[in-house]
C-alpha positions in Angstrom: 0.0 0.0 0.0 1.4 3.4 -1.0 1.1 6.4 1.3 -0.5 9.4 -0.4 1.1 12.7 0.4 -1.2 15.6 1.4 0.8 17.8 -0.9 -0.9 17.9 -4.3 0.7 16.1 -7.2 1.2 19.4 -9.0 3.0 20.9 -6.0 5.2 17.8 -5.7 6.2 18.1 -9.4 6.9 21.8 -9.1 9.1 21.5 -6.0 10.7 18.1 -6.5 9.7 15.5 -9.1 9.9 17.7 -12.3 12.1 20.5 -10.9 15.6 20.6 -12.3 18.8 22.6 -11.9 18.8 25.1 -14.8 22.0 25.9 -16.7 20.5 28.5 -19.1 17.8 31.1 -18.7 15.6 33.4 -20.8 16.2 37.1 -20.5 12.9 37.7 -18.6 13.8 39.7 -15.5 13.3 38.4 -11.9 11.4 41.2 -10.1 11.8 42.5 -6.6 8.2 41.3 -5.9 9.2 37.8 -6.9 12.2 37.9 -4.6 10.0 39.2 -1.7 7.5 36.5 -2.3 10.2 33.8 -2.2 11.7 35.2 1.1 8.2 35.6 2.6 7.7 31.8 2.1 11.1 30.4 3.1 11.6 32.6 6.2 9.3 30.3 8.1 11.4 27.2 7.7 13.3 26.0 10.9 16.8 26.8 12.1 18.4 26.0 15.4 17.3 28.4 18.1 15.6 30.5 15.3 19.1 31.8 14.4 18.2 32.7 10.8 21.8 33.4 9.7 21.1 33.3 5.9 21.8 36.6 4.1 21.0 37.0 0.4 23.0 39.4 -1.7 21.3 40.0 -5.0 23.6 40.7 -8.0 21.8 42.0 -11.1 23.9 43.8 -13.7 26.9 46.2 -14.0 29.9 46.5 -11.8 28.7 44.1 -9.1 28.1 41.3 -11.7 31.5 41.9 -13.2 33.1 41.6 -9.8 31.2 38.4 -9.1 32.2 36.9 -12.4 35.9 37.2 -11.6 35.4 34.8 -8.7 33.4 32.1 -10.5 35.1 29.0 -11.8 35.5 28.7 -15.6 32.6 26.3 -16.0 30.2 28.6 -14.1 31.2 32.0 -15.5 29.2 32.2 -18.7 26.0 31.0 -17.2 26.3 33.4 -14.3 27.0 36.2 -16.7 23.7 35.5 -18.6 21.3 34.8 -15.7 18.7 37.4 -15.1 19.4 37.4 -11.4 22.2 36.0 -9.2 21.9 35.5 -5.5 25.0 35.1 -3.3 23.8 33.1 -0.3 25.9 33.9 2.8 26.0 33.1 6.5 26.0 36.1 8.9 28.5 35.3 11.6 26.9 38.0 13.8 23.5 36.4 13.6 23.5 36.3 17.4 22.9 40.0 17.6 19.3 39.4 16.6 18.6 36.6 19.2 17.2 39.0 21.9 14.3 39.6 19.4 14.1 36.3 17.5 14.6 34.0 20.5 13.3 36.4 23.2 11.9 33.7 25.5 15.6 32.7 26.3 17.3 35.9 27.6 20.8 34.3 27.5 20.6 33.1 23.9 23.1 35.6 22.6 25.6 34.6 25.1 25.5 30.9 24.0 27.3 32.1 20.8 30.1 34.2 22.5 32.8 32.0 21.0 33.7 33.2 17.5 34.6 29.8 16.0 31.5 28.1 17.4 29.3 30.9 16.3 30.7 30.8 12.7 30.1 27.0 12.6 26.5 27.5 13.7 26.0 30.3 11.2 27.3 28.2 8.3 25.3 25.1 9.3 22.0 26.9 9.7 22.5 29.1 6.7 23.2 26.0 4.6 19.8 24.6 5.8 18.2 27.9 4.8 19.9 27.8 1.4 18.1 24.5 0.7 14.8 26.2 1.7 15.6 29.1 -0.6 16.1 26.8 -3.6 12.7 25.3 -3.0 11.2 28.8 -2.6 12.6 29.7 -6.0 10.9 26.7 -7.5 7.7 27.5 -5.6 7.7 30.9 -7.4 7.7 29.1 -10.7 11.3 30.0 -11.4 14.4 27.8 -11.8 17.5 27.9 -9.8 21.1 27.0 -10.7 23.0 26.6 -7.4 26.8 26.5 -7.7 29.7 25.9 -5.3 32.3 26.5 -8.0 33.7 29.9 -7.0 36.5 31.3 -4.9 34.7 32.0 -1.7 37.6 33.7 0.1 38.1 36.1 -2.8 34.4 36.8 -3.2 34.1 37.5 0.6 37.1 39.9 0.4 35.5 41.7 -2.6 31.7 41.8 -2.7 31.3 41.1 1.0 34.2 43.2 2.2 33.5 45.0 5.5 30.6 42.7 6.5 30.2 39.7 8.8 29.0 37.6 5.8 30.7 34.5 4.6 29.6 33.2 1.1 28.2 29.6 0.9 26.5 29.3 -2.5 26.0 31.3 -5.7 22.5 30.8 -7.3 21.5 31.8 -10.8 17.7 32.5 -10.9 15.2 33.0 -13.7 12.9 31.3 -16.2 14.6 28.3 -17.8 15.6 28.6 -21.4 15.0 25.9 -24.0 17.3 22.9 -23.3 18.3 24.4 -19.9 18.8 21.0 -18.4 21.2 18.1 -18.4 19.8 14.6 -18.4 18.5 13.7 -14.9 21.0 11.7 -13.0 20.1 8.6 -11.0 18.9 8.9 -7.4 19.7 6.4 -4.7 16.9 4.1 -3.7 15.2 4.0 -0.3 17.0 0.9 1.0 20.3 2.5 0.1 19.6 5.5 2.3 17.1 4.7 5.0 17.7 2.1 7.7 16.6 1.3 11.2 19.0 1.9 14.1 
């Protein structure tokens, strides 16, 4: 007997089953309203102690795009140059400054993250969770995402994120997929290869 998910088949297809990583996009712009709708959806997804360390730096055109392209690997540079919108997803290592408001029921929450190294580790872990939520949010908006780890993070941080407490995690191209935007879907591991009882 198969379990039937409460999520509609169309929603399952939009978010997971038919969704693909896009490598090419049309020139249709991604609007501020679309970005706001994506964030308004994904902001509700969980992080440890409601830390919410993800920061999203939008790169549209001009000097900022040129600066970003310098830090992309060769295989990612052209598609990043032509995407309507690029988002640099970063972890804010000073996320704890917001905890008196976002985790107000625990007055000592900020002090839990007094150690710089432990705080950065928590920031990176929880922002990475949020990056996954963000990719699903892009799909939920009817757009395609092309997430990439192929870039010089240290150089990008020293350039586009200079003077901030942000540390880059992922660069994501966003837009409407162009014709033939996909590679062939690669195999997925089966349930019995992934799930087991303890």
